[in-house]
N, C-alpha and C positions, 0 to 999 in steps of 0.2 A: 499381321492381321489377327485381331483378338476374336476368339470364338468361345463358345461354351464348352465345358469339359466335364466328363465323367471320370472320377478317380476311383479305380478299382483295386482293392487290396484283398488278396487271398490270405486266409488265416488258418493256422493249425496250431493249437495250443500256444497261442501268442499273446495272451492277455497282458503279460508283463511288457511286451513290445508295444502293444496298442496303447497302454497307459503312458509309455515313454514317448512315442513318436506321433500318435494321432493328433495331438494338439498342434504340432508343427504343420501337419497337412491342412488342417482347418485354417490356421493363420495364413498360410500361403494362398489358399483358395479364396479366402475373404479379401485379401489384399489384391487379388487379381481383378477385382471389379468386373466380374462376369458371372453368368449363371453357372452353377456347378452342382454336382452331387457327389457324395462319397458312398461307395458301395463296398461293403465288407462281406466276403463270402466265407462262411465258416465251413471247414472241410472235415467235420467229424471230431472237433476238439473234445478232449476229456477234461480240460481245465475250465475255468469260469469265464471264458471269453464271451460267450453269448449273453450271460446275465450282466456282465460288465457293460457291454455295448447297449443292451436294452435299458439299463439304468442310467448310464452316464452320457450316452450319445444317441438320444432319441431322433436326431436328425440324420443318422446314418441309415442308409437303406441296407438292412441286414438280410442276407440270403443264407440259407442253411442247407448244406448238402445232407441227404438222408444217411450217408455214411462217408468214410474217407474215400475220395475218388481221385486224389492226386492233383498236382499243380496245374497241368494243362486243362483238365476238365473244369477245375474250379475257376481259372481265369476266363475260360470260354463261357461259363455260366454267368459271370459278371458282365462280360461283353454283351451277351444276348439281352441282358436287362438294362443296359446303358441307354440313356435317352438323349444325350447331348452330342454336339458335333465331333468333339475329340475325345479320345480315350487315353488315359494315363494309367498304365499298370504299375503298381508299386508293391514291393515287398513290405511286410509289416515292420521291418527294421530300418526303414528309410526315414531320415529326418530332412524335411524340406526347409530351405531358408525362407524367410518371410517374403522375399522378392523373387522367388523361384520362377514364377510364371512370367514376370516382366522380361526375363531373359529368354524365354522359350517361344514367345509369340512369333518371332521372325522365322522360326523353323516350321 
């Protein structure tokens, strides 16, 4: 059964990972033919992650922790802001195949 999905990605100093892997997340989500959102939560990065996302991915819902709060807090921050039926937590170094969701709906 196909449902809408909130894709939540915690980030800490991962601009280089977002550059490499975020395109695959959008490709997979767009191929899923369902409503989706991508939420990236920045956990106090010192690199240029925030500016990169603001400039290159205006369609990302960007949440910014006031300081580094750790993985669990950051994931929960994203979950609280999610608006769709399902939640997919992804690390910033995960590359999705373009047909990723097609194989997941049955679960």
